[in-house]
Structures are given as structure tokens and as C-alpha cells.
N, C-alpha and C positions, 0 to 999 in steps of 0.2 A: 345576438351572438350565443347566449346561453342555450336558446332553443335549438340552434344549429348544432352545438356541441352535444347536447343531450340526444338529438336525433342520430348523430354519427355513432354515439356509443350504443344506442338501441339497435342500429343496423348491424354493428359489429357483433353484438350479442346474438342477434337473429342469425347472422351468417355462421357463427360458431355453433349454433344450436344450444347455447348455454345461457343460463340466467345471468343477468347483469348484477354486479355487486351494488349494494346500497351506497349512498354518498357517505354515510357514517363508516362503512367498511373501507371505502376508498381512502377517506381521511386518516383512519387508523393505520392502514397499510403504508400510506405515504410517510407518516411520522416514523414508522419503524424502518422503512427503507432509507430515510434521511439519516438516521442514527447509524445504520449499517454502512452506508457510504462514507460517513465521517470516520468510522472506525477503520475501514480499509485505507482511507487516506492517511491516517496517522502511521500505519505500518508501511505504506508505500513510500512516504517521505523518508523514513529511516533507511529504506533500501536505496533511495536516491543519494543519500549521504555516502553510503557504502560505495556507490557507483563513481564517486570522485576518484577512487583509487583503482589502478589497473588490477585485473585478476592475475594471480600468480601463474607464471609459465613453468609447467612441470619440467624438471630436469635442470633448472637453473639454481645455482647456489643461493640460499635464502638471503644472505646479507648483500649479495650483488643486486638481487631483485629489490630488496627494501631500499637500498641506496638510490636506485632509479625511480622508485615509487614517489619519493619526496619531490623529485624534479617534475614528474608527471602530474602530481596533484597541483603544484603551483602553476604549471602551464595550463591546466584545465580550468582552474579557478584562481585568478590572479590575486585576489584579496586574501587568500588563505596562506598561513605560514606553516610549512611542513618540515619536521625534523625527525631524524631517525636515531635510535640508540640501541645498543646491545643490552638485553636483559640478563641472559645467561647463555650457556653453551647451545641451548636448543631453541632460544626465543629472541626475537627482536621486536621493537615497537616503532610505529610511526605515529607521531603526535601531530594533530591538526589543531591550529589555533585560529579562530575567526575574530575579527576586530569587534570591540564592544559596540561600536556604532552599527554593526551589521554588515553582512557580506551577501551578495546575490548569488544563489546557487540554484540553478534550474527553476528560476521564478520564485524562489523562497528567500526570505531574509534570515540569515543564520548568524548567530554569535555564540561565543563560548569556546570550549575546547574539549577534545576527546583524544583517546589513544587507541590505535588498532594493534593488537598483539598477534604476531606471526609466530607459529610454532611448527617445527618440522622442516620440510623442504625436500626438493628434488623428487622423491617418491610419494610424499604425502605432506600437504600443507593445511593447517587449520588456522583460521583467522577469526578473531573475536573483538568486539568493541561494545562498551556500555556508553550510550549516547545521552545519559541523563544530565550531563553538564552542558548540553547544547540547548540553545533557545532558537526555535524556528517560528517565524511569523508572530513573535511575541509570546510564545508558549513553550514551556519546557518539553523537550522531546523525550517521552517516557518509553524508551525502547532499547533493545539490544539487537545487534546484527552480527552476522558472520557467515563463514562458509568453510567447507571441507572439500578439497579437490585433489586430483591425482589418485592413482590406485583404482579400486573397483567402484568407488562412490564419488559422486559430485553433487554436493548439496549446498544450497544458498538459503538462508533463513532470516527471519526477524521475529522477535517476541516483543510485543508492544502492549502496554496496559496502563490504565489510569483514568483520570477524569477526561471527558470529552470537552475540549475547548469550545466555548460559546454555546454549549448545550447543557445548561445548568441542571444539576441533579442527575446527570447520566455518566456512566463509566463504561469502559470497554476492556476487552483483552483479545488479542489476535495472535495466533501461532501461524505465521505465514511462511510460505516457501516460494522461491522464484522458479517458475516453470521453465524447463529447458526445452526450447522449441527450435527446430531446424530453421535456419535462415535468420534467426534473431540473435543479437548479442545476448550473452548470459546476463550481464549487468554492465552499466556504464554507457549504454548506447542511448538511442532516442526512444526506445520502446521497452516496456517492462511487463512481463507476464507473471501474474501473481495468483496463488492458490492458498487455501487454508481454512481452518475452522476459527470461529470467533464467538464471543458472547458480548451482549450489550445489556446493561442494567440501568433502570431509571424508573420514572413514574409509571411506565407501561408494564413494568415487571422485567423479567430476565428472558431475553430471546437468544436462542442458539442459531448461529449463522454458518453456512458453508459457502465459501467463495470458490468459484471454479473458473480458471483461466481468464481472470480479469486482465485485459490488455490495456495498458495505459500508455499514452504519449507522455513522455517525461515532462513534469511540470503542470500537467492538466489535472483537474479535480475529479471528473467523472471518467471511468474506464470507457474505452471505445467499443469493446466487445467483452463477452463473458456472461456469467450468471451468478446469482446469489440465491440461496434458498434460506428463508427465515422461518424457523419453527418458533412460533410465538409462545409467550408465557401462558396463553389461554388455549394452547393446543391447536392453533390454526397454522396453515402453511401458506407462506407468501413467496411466490417465485418471481424473481426479478431478472429480466433479460435486458442486457446492454447491447446496443447496436450502434454502428457508426452513423446511421441516418438520424436516430434520435439523439445521439451524443452531440451532434451539431446544434440541436435545439435545446440542449440542457434537460432532456427528458429520458425516462425509462419506461419499459412496458412491465406491468405488474399483473400477476394472476393470483387471485385469492382463492385458496382451496380449489374447487373444480368449477369456479365461475368464469365468465368470459373475461379475457384480458382487457385491461384499460391502460392508457398512457397518462403518466403523471410527471409534472416538473419537479426537479430536485435543485434547490438553491444552495449555494455554498455558504 
């Protein structure tokens, strides 16, 4: 089996007219891709929590919308308790409380509580939530999320940073944006398109990462489409291509510097 795999890689390299990376280079790249995928996963989960709530409908009075939002959240996720309250003349909040025993949200077990602050309305709405009091799959969700909509700008974002769960000694930071794509729900649907820069630090040093149009099926670990570019602490470039064909196999295509691309598995 190993002989057949090695022959396949050699044929791929020959077809591309490029040198095949060494096994050491492949193993190193795989470790870095693994950390990058886990960092994106943390930010993506935060956006899925934001997706529990409907997006503000421009032109609707803020408090009318907020009142409907609590009903919509509880319809979408039966085990969440949603309440609304007036904060001041220009702000209202929606508080979400998940049971201590955990609540299933898009394939994740969520507990704790958070509050979404709505400011403005009708011509411009800004929404913000700090999710640090939520626990997702046994780990604190170290993220903030929000959006600004109506007017000239429409922006959905997440800022996530902290230790990478189950990746001892590694930490991450992601400044993510939700891609606005024709034909896809902005947020709260079954697909999420995600872009943004990130950094991952750990035993391998600090890598800079750029995520481009990562398209996730909600609740899945690997993106089905998109790219990631990893600029390693040692000055190398690792390009990662996500495709639906490889996604079904739990794999990605990796290109190290200008060498021939190889396919590697990524385990959650």
C-alpha cells in the first residue's frame, strides 16, 4: 500500500513537472494545516451561534424586531431560553441562556449564557455579543461576534483568540468576516462563507494565515471549498486547497513553496 501511495505521489510530481516535497516537509506542513483548520473552526463556531438569531430587517422598529427575535431563537433552538430587555433609548438586548447540562446547536453542545446588544435601527443597526460565558463542546468559546447592516455598509464579523482546545501549547487569533455571496444566506442558513487573517502560535513558532472564501456546511469541521495560505515562522509558504471531493474523504491538498501538491488527511 505504501509503495502504491509513493508511486502515485511520484507520478503527480512528474505530471506537474515539479519536485516532490520530502516526507519531513509534508509532516511539518500537515501539523501547521491542522492548527490553521482548528483556528478557523473556533471562529466559525462563534458565527454559528450568531446564526441562531435572525438578521435585522432594515426599516423595522428595533424593539419590534428584538421582541420577535426571542421567539425566533426559541423556535430554532428549543432548549435555549431567550429574553429581551430595553437597555436605553437607543439600545436593546437579547439574552440567550443554555442549560447547564448542555444544548444541541448545529451539532455542538452549548451551555452558559450571553447577551446580544442591538444599537440603532431602521436606517442602521449594529449588533455585538461577547461569547466568553458560553461553553461549546466542553471548551470556553473565546470569541466576540457582531454585524453592522443597512445604510452603505453590511459587515458580519468575529474576533476569536485564545488557547486551541486539544492542541496543547498552541494559541490562535482570528479576525474573521462572513463573505457576502449571491444565492447564499448571509448567516443562519445551512452554509457559511468565511474569510479573514489569523495567527497560530505554538511549538512550531508563529504562523500567519489568510483564509479565503472558506465555505462550510453548518456543523461540519472541514470547509467544503476555499483556500488558506500559511506563511510559516521559518519563511515558507504552505497553500491549502479545500475541495468538496477531498472534503468527503477528510483530506486537503497542500502545496509547499513551489513543490508539487500532495494530499493529506486532517483529523478533528
